[in-house]
PyMOL Python script that loads the backbone (N, CA, C, O; Angstrom):
from pymol import cmd

cmd.read_pdbstr("""\
ATOM      1  N   MET A   1       0.997  -1.256   0.080  1.00  0.00           N
ATOM      2  CA  MET A   1       0.063  -0.142  -0.110  1.00  0.00           C
ATOM      3  C   MET A   1       0.951   1.219   0.089  1.00  0.00           C
ATOM      4  O   MET A   1       0.557   2.257  -0.443  1.00  0.00           O
ATOM      5  N   LYS A   2       1.891   1.204   0.692  1.00  0.00           N
ATOM      6  CA  LYS A   2       2.894   2.497   0.892  1.00  0.00           C
ATOM      7  C   LYS A   2       3.549   2.714  -0.530  1.00  0.00           C
ATOM      8  O   LYS A   2       3.874   3.852  -0.869  1.00  0.00           O
ATOM      9  N   LYS A   3       3.752   1.596  -1.389  1.00  0.00           N
ATOM     10  CA  LYS A   3       4.572   1.710  -2.718  1.00  0.00           C
ATOM     11  C   LYS A   3       3.374   2.352  -3.576  1.00  0.00           C
ATOM     12  O   LYS A   3       3.673   3.258  -4.354  1.00  0.00           O
ATOM     13  N   LEU A   4       2.233   1.998  -3.497  1.00  0.00           N
ATOM     14  CA  LEU A   4       1.187   2.268  -4.307  1.00  0.00           C
ATOM     15  C   LEU A   4       0.881   3.982  -4.174  1.00  0.00           C
ATOM     16  O   LEU A   4       0.954   4.798  -5.093  1.00  0.00           O
ATOM     17  N   ILE A   5       0.571   4.207  -2.945  1.00  0.00           N
ATOM     18  CA  ILE A   5       0.692   5.708  -2.577  1.00  0.00           C
ATOM     19  C   ILE A   5       1.842   6.565  -2.955  1.00  0.00           C
ATOM     20  O   ILE A   5       1.702   7.707  -3.391  1.00  0.00           O
ATOM     21  N   HIS A   6       3.030   5.952  -2.766  1.00  0.00           N
ATOM     22  CA  HIS A   6       4.384   6.620  -3.150  1.00  0.00           C
ATOM     23  C   HIS A   6       4.370   6.651  -4.629  1.00  0.00           C
ATOM     24  O   HIS A   6       4.846   7.680  -5.107  1.00  0.00           O
ATOM     25  N   ASP A   7       3.907   5.706  -5.524  1.00  0.00           N
ATOM     26  CA  ASP A   7       3.762   6.032  -6.805  1.00  0.00           C
ATOM     27  C   ASP A   7       2.830   6.769  -7.607  1.00  0.00           C
ATOM     28  O   ASP A   7       3.047   7.260  -8.714  1.00  0.00           O
ATOM     29  N   TRP A   8       1.713   6.800  -6.903  1.00  0.00           N
ATOM     30  CA  TRP A   8       0.599   7.849  -7.077  1.00  0.00           C
ATOM     31  C   TRP A   8       1.061   9.302  -7.129  1.00  0.00           C
ATOM     32  O   TRP A   8       0.751  10.025  -8.077  1.00  0.00           O
ATOM     33  N   PHE A   9       1.790   9.719  -6.124  1.00  0.00           N
ATOM     34  CA  PHE A   9       1.939  10.993  -5.618  1.00  0.00           C
ATOM     35  C   PHE A   9       3.311  11.434  -6.147  1.00  0.00           C
ATOM     36  O   PHE A   9       3.531  12.638  -6.019  1.00  0.00           O
ATOM     37  N   THR A  10       4.226  10.733  -6.687  1.00  0.00           N
ATOM     38  CA  THR A  10       5.533  11.298  -7.088  1.00  0.00           C
ATOM     39  C   THR A  10       5.709  11.587  -8.533  1.00  0.00           C
ATOM     40  O   THR A  10       4.936  11.213  -9.415  1.00  0.00           O
ATOM     41  N   GLU A  11       6.742  12.254  -8.693  1.00  0.00           N
ATOM     42  CA  GLU A  11       6.845  12.424 -10.181  1.00  0.00           C
ATOM     43  C   GLU A  11       7.522  11.264 -11.001  1.00  0.00           C
ATOM     44  O   GLU A  11       7.898  10.285 -10.356  1.00  0.00           O
ATOM     45  N   PRO A  12       7.684  11.281 -12.168  1.00  0.00           N
ATOM     46  CA  PRO A  12       8.126  10.194 -12.776  1.00  0.00           C
ATOM     47  C   PRO A  12       9.677   9.608 -12.373  1.00  0.00           C
ATOM     48  O   PRO A  12      10.131   8.506 -12.680  1.00  0.00           O
ATOM     49  N   ASN A  13      10.245  10.517 -11.713  1.00  0.00           N
ATOM     50  CA  ASN A  13      11.578  10.001 -11.396  1.00  0.00           C
ATOM     51  C   ASN A  13      11.450   9.227  -9.896  1.00  0.00           C
ATOM     52  O   ASN A  13      12.425   8.734  -9.330  1.00  0.00           O
ATOM     53  N   ASN A  14      10.252   9.209  -9.424  1.00  0.00           N
ATOM     54  CA  ASN A  14       9.854   8.426  -8.240  1.00  0.00           C
ATOM     55  C   ASN A  14      10.682   8.961  -6.867  1.00  0.00           C
ATOM     56  O   ASN A  14      10.652   8.196  -5.904  1.00  0.00           O
ATOM     57  N   ASP A  15      11.363  10.136  -6.736  1.00  0.00           N
ATOM     58  CA  ASP A  15      11.975  10.601  -5.802  1.00  0.00           C
ATOM     59  C   ASP A  15      11.212  11.954  -5.248  1.00  0.00           C
ATOM     60  O   ASP A  15      11.187  12.165  -4.035  1.00  0.00           O
ATOM     61  N   THR A  16      10.705  12.694  -6.004  1.00  0.00           N
ATOM     62  CA  THR A  16      10.069  14.017  -5.798  1.00  0.00           C
ATOM     63  C   THR A  16       8.562  14.081  -5.763  1.00  0.00           C
ATOM     64  O   THR A  16       7.921  13.742  -6.758  1.00  0.00           O
ATOM     65  N   TYR A  17       7.966  14.501  -4.659  1.00  0.00           N
ATOM     66  CA  TYR A  17       6.519  14.399  -4.367  1.00  0.00           C
ATOM     67  C   TYR A  17       5.838  15.562  -5.296  1.00  0.00           C
ATOM     68  O   TYR A  17       6.481  16.592  -5.501  1.00  0.00           O
ATOM     69  N   CYS A  18       4.828  15.431  -5.730  1.00  0.00           N
ATOM     70  CA  CYS A  18       4.163  16.129  -6.794  1.00  0.00           C
ATOM     71  C   CYS A  18       3.003  16.823  -6.054  1.00  0.00           C
ATOM     72  O   CYS A  18       2.008  16.155  -5.773  1.00  0.00           O
ATOM     73  N   LEU A  19       3.075  18.129  -5.724  1.00  0.00           N
ATOM     74  CA  LEU A  19       2.199  19.088  -5.070  1.00  0.00           C
ATOM     75  C   LEU A  19       0.950  19.059  -5.633  1.00  0.00           C
ATOM     76  O   LEU A  19      -0.008  18.813  -4.900  1.00  0.00           O
ATOM     77  N   VAL A  20       0.752  19.307  -7.034  1.00  0.00           N
ATOM     78  CA  VAL A  20      -0.431  19.184  -7.751  1.00  0.00           C
ATOM     79  C   VAL A  20      -1.250  18.074  -7.458  1.00  0.00           C
ATOM     80  O   VAL A  20      -2.447  18.212  -7.203  1.00  0.00           O
ATOM     81  N   LYS A  21      -0.646  16.920  -7.481  1.00  0.00           N
ATOM     82  CA  LYS A  21      -1.296  15.500  -7.104  1.00  0.00           C
ATOM     83  C   LYS A  21      -1.822  15.785  -5.995  1.00  0.00           C
ATOM     84  O   LYS A  21      -3.048  15.857  -5.906  1.00  0.00           O
ATOM     85  N   ALA A  22      -1.054  15.990  -4.989  1.00  0.00           N
ATOM     86  CA  ALA A  22      -1.640  15.773  -3.573  1.00  0.00           C
ATOM     87  C   ALA A  22      -2.676  16.891  -3.327  1.00  0.00           C
ATOM     88  O   ALA A  22      -3.661  16.536  -2.680  1.00  0.00           O
ATOM     89  N   MET A  23      -2.631  18.153  -3.718  1.00  0.00           N
ATOM     90  CA  MET A  23      -3.526  19.084  -3.729  1.00  0.00           C
ATOM     91  C   MET A  23      -4.880  18.584  -4.424  1.00  0.00           C
ATOM     92  O   MET A  23      -5.994  18.790  -3.941  1.00  0.00           O
ATOM     93  N   ALA A  24      -4.662  17.972  -5.496  1.00  0.00           N
ATOM     94  CA  ALA A  24      -6.000  17.354  -6.287  1.00  0.00           C
ATOM     95  C   ALA A  24      -6.610  16.175  -5.293  1.00  0.00           C
ATOM     96  O   ALA A  24      -7.817  16.207  -5.052  1.00  0.00           O
ATOM     97  N   ALA A  25      -5.968  15.368  -4.845  1.00  0.00           N
ATOM     98  CA  ALA A  25      -6.510  14.201  -3.894  1.00  0.00           C
ATOM     99  C   ALA A  25      -6.968  14.827  -2.825  1.00  0.00           C
ATOM    100  O   ALA A  25      -8.118  14.524  -2.505  1.00  0.00           O
ATOM    101  N   THR A  26      -6.297  15.784  -2.028  1.00  0.00           N
ATOM    102  CA  THR A  26      -7.019  16.464  -1.043  1.00  0.00           C
ATOM    103  C   THR A  26      -8.221  17.041  -1.312  1.00  0.00           C
ATOM    104  O   THR A  26      -9.188  16.860  -0.572  1.00  0.00           O
ATOM    105  N   GLY A  27      -8.274  17.821  -2.440  1.00  0.00           N
ATOM    106  CA  GLY A  27      -9.596  18.549  -2.786  1.00  0.00           C
ATOM    107  C   GLY A  27     -10.618  17.673  -3.074  1.00  0.00           C
ATOM    108  O   GLY A  27     -11.765  17.985  -2.755  1.00  0.00           O
ATOM    109  N   CYS A  28     -10.386  16.608  -3.634  1.00  0.00           N
ATOM    110  CA  CYS A  28     -11.498  15.384  -4.054  1.00  0.00           C
ATOM    111  C   CYS A  28     -11.897  14.860  -2.650  1.00  0.00           C
ATOM    112  O   CYS A  28     -13.098  14.766  -2.398  1.00  0.00           O
ATOM    113  N   LEU A  29     -11.052  14.540  -1.795  1.00  0.00           N
ATOM    114  CA  LEU A  29     -11.584  13.828  -0.547  1.00  0.00           C
ATOM    115  C   LEU A  29     -12.323  14.798   0.317  1.00  0.00           C
ATOM    116  O   LEU A  29     -13.165  14.303   1.066  1.00  0.00           O
ATOM    117  N   ILE A  30     -12.132  16.283   0.347  1.00  0.00           N
ATOM    118  CA  ILE A  30     -12.820  17.335   0.917  1.00  0.00           C
ATOM    119  C   ILE A  30     -14.008  17.207   0.246  1.00  0.00           C
ATOM    120  O   ILE A  30     -15.002  16.973   0.932  1.00  0.00           O
ATOM    121  N   PHE A  31     -14.135  17.313  -1.006  1.00  0.00           N
ATOM    122  CA  PHE A  31     -15.319  17.426  -1.839  1.00  0.00           C
ATOM    123  C   PHE A  31     -16.378  16.327  -1.592  1.00  0.00           C
ATOM    124  O   PHE A  31     -17.591  16.512  -1.503  1.00  0.00           O
ATOM    125  N   PHE A  32     -15.793  15.288  -1.509  1.00  0.00           N
ATOM    126  CA  PHE A  32     -16.607  13.974  -1.271  1.00  0.00           C
ATOM    127  C   PHE A  32     -17.295  14.245   0.234  1.00  0.00           C
ATOM    128  O   PHE A  32     -18.502  14.190   0.474  1.00  0.00           O
ATOM    129  N   ALA A  33     -16.393  14.504   1.036  1.00  0.00           N
ATOM    130  CA  ALA A  33     -16.806  14.632   2.457  1.00  0.00           C
ATOM    131  C   ALA A  33     -17.937  15.614   2.694  1.00  0.00           C
ATOM    132  O   ALA A  33     -18.870  15.400   3.468  1.00  0.00           O
ATOM    133  N   CYS A  34     -17.775  16.717   1.958  1.00  0.00           N
ATOM    134  CA  CYS A  34     -18.845  18.085   2.036  1.00  0.00           C
ATOM    135  C   CYS A  34     -20.110  17.395   1.391  1.00  0.00           C
ATOM    136  O   CYS A  34     -21.135  17.532   2.060  1.00  0.00           O
ATOM    137  N   ALA A  35     -20.228  16.705   0.258  1.00  0.00           N
ATOM    138  CA  ALA A  35     -21.198  16.294  -0.453  1.00  0.00           C
ATOM    139  C   ALA A  35     -21.811  15.173   0.583  1.00  0.00           C
ATOM    140  O   ALA A  35     -23.034  15.127   0.717  1.00  0.00           O
ATOM    141  N   LEU A  36     -21.081  14.390   1.216  1.00  0.00           N
ATOM    142  CA  LEU A  36     -21.690  13.289   2.004  1.00  0.00           C
ATOM    143  C   LEU A  36     -22.199  14.159   3.343  1.00  0.00           C
ATOM    144  O   LEU A  36     -23.125  13.617   3.947  1.00  0.00           O
ATOM    145  N   ILE A  37     -21.855  15.081   3.740  1.00  0.00           N
ATOM    146  CA  ILE A  37     -22.275  15.846   4.804  1.00  0.00           C
ATOM    147  C   ILE A  37     -23.697  16.550   4.427  1.00  0.00           C
ATOM    148  O   ILE A  37     -24.654  16.508   5.201  1.00  0.00           O
ATOM    149  N   HIS A  38     -23.736  17.159   3.241  1.00  0.00           N
ATOM    150  CA  HIS A  38     -24.966  17.577   2.602  1.00  0.00           C
ATOM    151  C   HIS A  38     -25.938  16.759   2.474  1.00  0.00           C
ATOM    152  O   HIS A  38     -27.067  17.046   2.872  1.00  0.00           O
ATOM    153  N   VAL A  39     -25.622  15.531   1.855  1.00  0.00           N
ATOM    154  CA  VAL A  39     -26.724  14.507   1.801  1.00  0.00           C
ATOM    155  C   VAL A  39     -27.200  14.295   3.101  1.00  0.00           C
ATOM    156  O   VAL A  39     -28.419  14.341   3.269  1.00  0.00           O
ATOM    157  N   ILE A  40     -26.425  14.060   4.097  1.00  0.00           N
ATOM    158  CA  ILE A  40     -26.925  13.414   5.478  1.00  0.00           C
ATOM    159  C   ILE A  40     -27.782  14.667   6.200  1.00  0.00           C
ATOM    160  O   ILE A  40     -28.846  14.420   6.767  1.00  0.00           O
ATOM    161  N   ALA A  41     -27.312  15.844   6.144  1.00  0.00           N
ATOM    162  CA  ALA A  41     -28.093  16.970   6.587  1.00  0.00           C
ATOM    163  C   ALA A  41     -29.305  17.487   5.999  1.00  0.00           C
ATOM    164  O   ALA A  41     -30.251  17.855   6.695  1.00  0.00           O
ATOM    165  N   ASN A  42     -29.305  17.530   4.608  1.00  0.00           N
ATOM    166  CA  ASN A  42     -30.616  18.015   3.868  1.00  0.00           C
ATOM    167  C   ASN A  42     -31.545  16.714   3.216  1.00  0.00           C
ATOM    168  O   ASN A  42     -32.684  16.799   2.757  1.00  0.00           O
ATOM    169  N   LYS A  43     -30.765  15.601   3.315  1.00  0.00           N
ATOM    170  CA  LYS A  43     -31.616  14.464   2.599  1.00  0.00           C
ATOM    171  C   LYS A  43     -32.021  14.561   1.099  1.00  0.00           C
ATOM    172  O   LYS A  43     -32.910  13.940   0.517  1.00  0.00           O
ATOM    173  N   THR A  44     -31.068  15.581   0.566  1.00  0.00           N
ATOM    174  CA  THR A  44     -31.195  15.690  -1.015  1.00  0.00           C
ATOM    175  C   THR A  44     -29.885  15.360  -1.675  1.00  0.00           C
ATOM    176  O   THR A  44     -28.849  15.159  -1.043  1.00  0.00           O
ATOM    177  N   PHE A  45     -29.996  15.313  -3.034  1.00  0.00           N
ATOM    178  CA  PHE A  45     -28.663  15.215  -3.770  1.00  0.00           C
ATOM    179  C   PHE A  45     -28.879  15.696  -5.125  1.00  0.00           C
ATOM    180  O   PHE A  45     -29.796  15.330  -5.859  1.00  0.00           O
ATOM    181  N   ASP A  46     -28.064  16.456  -5.378  1.00  0.00           N
ATOM    182  CA  ASP A  46     -28.316  17.268  -6.952  1.00  0.00           C
ATOM    183  C   ASP A  46     -27.055  16.784  -7.718  1.00  0.00           C
ATOM    184  O   ASP A  46     -25.906  17.201  -7.575  1.00  0.00           O
ATOM    185  N   PHE A  47     -27.467  15.897  -8.491  1.00  0.00           N
ATOM    186  CA  PHE A  47     -26.541  15.130  -9.721  1.00  0.00           C
ATOM    187  C   PHE A  47     -25.522  16.185 -10.336  1.00  0.00           C
ATOM    188  O   PHE A  47     -24.291  16.184 -10.331  1.00  0.00           O
ATOM    189  N   THR A  48     -26.445  17.091 -10.870  1.00  0.00           N
ATOM    190  CA  THR A  48     -25.906  18.190 -11.570  1.00  0.00           C
ATOM    191  C   THR A  48     -25.017  18.996 -10.929  1.00  0.00           C
ATOM    192  O   THR A  48     -23.954  19.136 -11.533  1.00  0.00           O
ATOM    193  N   ALA A  49     -25.122  19.571  -9.891  1.00  0.00           N
ATOM    194  CA  ALA A  49     -24.250  20.211  -9.057  1.00  0.00           C
ATOM    195  C   ALA A  49     -22.976  19.540  -8.530  1.00  0.00           C
ATOM    196  O   ALA A  49     -21.873  20.078  -8.431  1.00  0.00           O
ATOM    197  N   PHE A  50     -23.359  18.061  -8.151  1.00  0.00           N
ATOM    198  CA  PHE A  50     -22.023  17.510  -7.878  1.00  0.00           C
ATOM    199  C   PHE A  50     -21.174  17.012  -8.899  1.00  0.00           C
ATOM    200  O   PHE A  50     -19.984  16.780  -8.691  1.00  0.00           O
ATOM    201  N   GLY A  51     -21.806  16.815 -10.140  1.00  0.00           N
ATOM    202  CA  GLY A  51     -20.836  16.638 -11.458  1.00  0.00           C
ATOM    203  C   GLY A  51     -20.162  17.761 -11.747  1.00  0.00           C
ATOM    204  O   GLY A  51     -18.985  17.654 -12.091  1.00  0.00           O
ATOM    205  N   LEU A  52     -20.781  19.045 -11.663  1.00  0.00           N
ATOM    206  CA  LEU A  52     -20.307  20.078 -11.950  1.00  0.00           C
ATOM    207  C   LEU A  52     -18.981  20.456 -10.989  1.00  0.00           C
ATOM    208  O   LEU A  52     -17.898  20.796 -11.465  1.00  0.00           O
ATOM    209  N   GLY A  53     -19.211  20.359  -9.802  1.00  0.00           N
ATOM    210  CA  GLY A  53     -18.171  20.618  -8.591  1.00  0.00           C
ATOM    211  C   GLY A  53     -16.968  19.675  -9.008  1.00  0.00           C
ATOM    212  O   GLY A  53     -15.833  20.080  -9.255  1.00  0.00           O
ATOM    213  N   LEU A  54     -17.393  18.335  -9.048  1.00  0.00           N
ATOM    214  CA  LEU A  54     -16.067  17.508  -9.263  1.00  0.00           C
ATOM    215  C   LEU A  54     -15.354  17.750 -10.591  1.00  0.00           C
ATOM    216  O   LEU A  54     -14.137  17.589 -10.683  1.00  0.00           O
ATOM    217  N   GLY A  55     -16.201  18.181 -11.739  1.00  0.00           N
ATOM    218  CA  GLY A  55     -15.599  18.092 -12.824  1.00  0.00           C
ATOM    219  C   GLY A  55     -14.790  19.564 -12.861  1.00  0.00           C
ATOM    220  O   GLY A  55     -13.923  19.701 -13.725  1.00  0.00           O
ATOM    221  N   SER A  56     -15.039  20.557 -12.022  1.00  0.00           N
ATOM    222  CA  SER A  56     -14.171  21.604 -11.956  1.00  0.00           C
ATOM    223  C   SER A  56     -13.077  21.136 -11.074  1.00  0.00           C
ATOM    224  O   SER A  56     -12.062  21.603 -11.591  1.00  0.00           O
ATOM    225  N   ILE A  57     -12.802  20.594 -10.222  1.00  0.00           N
ATOM    226  CA  ILE A  57     -11.791  20.131  -9.542  1.00  0.00           C
ATOM    227  C   ILE A  57     -10.934  19.302 -10.218  1.00  0.00           C
ATOM    228  O   ILE A  57      -9.717  19.401 -10.063  1.00  0.00           O
ATOM    229  N   MET A  58     -11.470  18.433 -11.005  1.00  0.00           N
ATOM    230  CA  MET A  58     -10.616  17.497 -11.909  1.00  0.00           C
ATOM    231  C   MET A  58     -10.120  18.412 -13.150  1.00  0.00           C
ATOM    232  O   MET A  58      -9.089  18.078 -13.733  1.00  0.00           O
ATOM    233  N   THR A  59     -10.815  19.525 -13.551  1.00  0.00           N
ATOM    234  CA  THR A  59     -10.196  20.228 -14.691  1.00  0.00           C
ATOM    235  C   THR A  59      -9.086  21.160 -14.219  1.00  0.00           C
ATOM    236  O   THR A  59      -8.089  21.429 -14.889  1.00  0.00           O
ATOM    237  N   GLY A  60      -9.346  21.607 -13.049  1.00  0.00           N
ATOM    238  CA  GLY A  60      -8.009  22.258 -12.272  1.00  0.00           C
ATOM    239  C   GLY A  60      -6.923  21.518 -12.121  1.00  0.00           C
ATOM    240  O   GLY A  60      -5.855  22.070 -12.384  1.00  0.00           O
ATOM    241  N   ALA A  61      -6.907  20.303 -11.732  1.00  0.00           N
ATOM    242  CA  ALA A  61      -6.026  19.480 -11.277  1.00  0.00           C
ATOM    243  C   ALA A  61      -5.319  18.927 -12.741  1.00  0.00           C
ATOM    244  O   ALA A  61      -4.117  18.700 -12.879  1.00  0.00           O
ATOM    245  N   GLY A  62      -6.220  18.792 -13.646  1.00  0.00           N
ATOM    246  CA  GLY A  62      -5.681  18.529 -15.145  1.00  0.00           C
ATOM    247  C   GLY A  62      -4.739  19.804 -15.484  1.00  0.00           C
ATOM    248  O   GLY A  62      -3.551  19.588 -15.720  1.00  0.00           O
ATOM    249  N   ALA A  63      -5.224  21.078 -15.512  1.00  0.00           N
ATOM    250  CA  ALA A  63      -4.652  22.234 -16.073  1.00  0.00           C
ATOM    251  C   ALA A  63      -3.354  22.071 -15.240  1.00  0.00           C
ATOM    252  O   ALA A  63      -2.263  22.061 -15.809  1.00  0.00           O
ATOM    253  N   GLY A  64      -3.464  21.947 -13.923  1.00  0.00           N
ATOM    254  CA  GLY A  64      -2.002  22.181 -13.076  1.00  0.00           C
ATOM    255  C   GLY A  64      -1.125  21.092 -13.617  1.00  0.00           C
ATOM    256  O   GLY A  64      -0.018  21.394 -14.065  1.00  0.00           O
ATOM    257  N   LEU A  65      -1.546  19.819 -13.609  1.00  0.00           N
ATOM    258  CA  LEU A  65      -0.531  18.635 -14.079  1.00  0.00           C
ATOM    259  C   LEU A  65      -0.060  19.415 -15.701  1.00  0.00           C
ATOM    260  O   LEU A  65       1.145  19.504 -15.934  1.00  0.00           O
ATOM    261  N   ALA A  66      -0.892  19.852 -16.564  1.00  0.00           N
ATOM    262  CA  ALA A  66      -0.519  20.200 -17.790  1.00  0.00           C
ATOM    263  C   ALA A  66       0.628  21.114 -17.882  1.00  0.00           C
ATOM    264  O   ALA A  66       1.615  20.950 -18.599  1.00  0.00           O
ATOM    265  N   MET A  67       0.352  22.297 -16.919  1.00  0.00           N
ATOM    266  CA  MET A  67       1.354  23.383 -16.862  1.00  0.00           C
ATOM    267  C   MET A  67       2.798  22.924 -16.248  1.00  0.00           C
ATOM    268  O   MET A  67       3.823  23.543 -16.535  1.00  0.00           O
ATOM    269  N   LYS A  68       2.796  21.906 -15.468  1.00  0.00           N
ATOM    270  CA  LYS A  68       3.898  21.572 -14.996  1.00  0.00           C
ATOM    271  C   LYS A  68       4.590  20.339 -15.538  1.00  0.00           C
ATOM    272  O   LYS A  68       5.574  19.871 -14.964  1.00  0.00           O
ATOM    273  N   LYS A  69       4.029  19.756 -16.752  1.00  0.00           N
ATOM    274  CA  LYS A  69       4.657  18.694 -17.290  1.00  0.00           C
ATOM    275  C   LYS A  69       6.058  18.777 -17.820  1.00  0.00           C
ATOM    276  O   LYS A  69       6.725  17.776 -18.084  1.00  0.00           O
ATOM    277  N   ASP A  70       6.484  20.038 -17.967  1.00  0.00           N
ATOM    278  CA  ASP A  70       7.748  20.053 -18.593  1.00  0.00           C
ATOM    279  C   ASP A  70       8.722  20.480 -17.415  1.00  0.00           C
ATOM    280  O   ASP A  70       9.878  20.835 -17.646  1.00  0.00           O
ATOM    281  N   THR A  71       8.217  20.429 -16.216  1.00  0.00           N
ATOM    282  CA  THR A  71       9.343  20.848 -15.246  1.00  0.00           C
ATOM    283  C   THR A  71       9.960  19.364 -14.624  1.00  0.00           C
ATOM    284  O   THR A  71      10.885  19.372 -13.811  1.00  0.00           O
TER     285      THR A  71
END
""", "prot")
cmd.dss("prot")
cmd.show_as("cartoon", "prot")
cmd.util.cbc("prot")
cmd.orient("prot")
């Protein structure tokens, strides 16, 4: 498990940790937690808003990774 996490969050050289990947993972976990809390508290779920929010996080993460691909 430790190797899997290490491989997910490091650069291709497997030595340097990637801040963009860590921020994307943290953002997704926080987004899922907030969505779960909203569903528990309000007993409603809006698929459109959920998809738009998650898509925005993934777009930002993809843009961040695209900008730093040459570094």
